[in-house]
N, C-alpha and C positions, 0 to 999 in steps of 0.2 A: 864602600861604591864613592862615584865620583858623583857632582851635582848633575848632569848629564844622563848619568844610569836612573836619579833620582829623578829627575823629567818625565824619563822614561814611562819609569814604575807609574809615577801617576797619572801616566797618561793626556799630562801638559804640551801645548804647543809654550814657545820662546815667552811668546808675550802674555800666555794664559800663567805661567810661573808667576809672571812680573806682575800681571795683577792681582794673584791671589797672596806674593808678598808685599805687597802692599811697596814695591819699589821702583825707580824708572826702569824703564826696555832695557836702553845700553848699558844702565848700572849691571842688569841681568847680563848683558850681553858679554861684557865684561870680567866678570865673574865665570861662567861659563868658556871664556876661552881663555882662563888662566890668569885675569891679570888679580890685581889688588882690590878687595875691600876691606870698607871699614868693619867693624865688630856689630856694630848695630844691626846693619844691611844683611853679611853674615846671619844674625839671628830671626831675622822676618824670614828669610830664608825658609832656615830650616826649622821653624812654629810651621809656617805654611804647609809645610812637606810633616811634619810630625802631624799634625790636623788631617789631612789626605789619607795618610795609610793609618791612623790609628795608634801610632806607636813612635814615641820617644825618640828623638832624632837631634844631637845637637852638632853644632855647625863643627864643632870639632871632629867631629868623624866622618864629614864627609870628604873624602879621601881627595887631596890635589887643590881645593880649596885655601886658597891666597886669603888671609887676614891682615890689616894694616892691625899687629898689636901694639 
């Protein structure tokens, strides 16, 4: 699943996803649009998704997520 698909599954707006992840809104928008993000940011987003969905999601499992490794 893509980050956008996870966002929809969680029932979050973009701003809510950013808030629950503890990342800047503009950084989240970059991630959603396919731009590179840091591993730290990717982990924060994956953790928030995992918490919301009640199952472990690693950032490496999020399709099309570009992370600066």
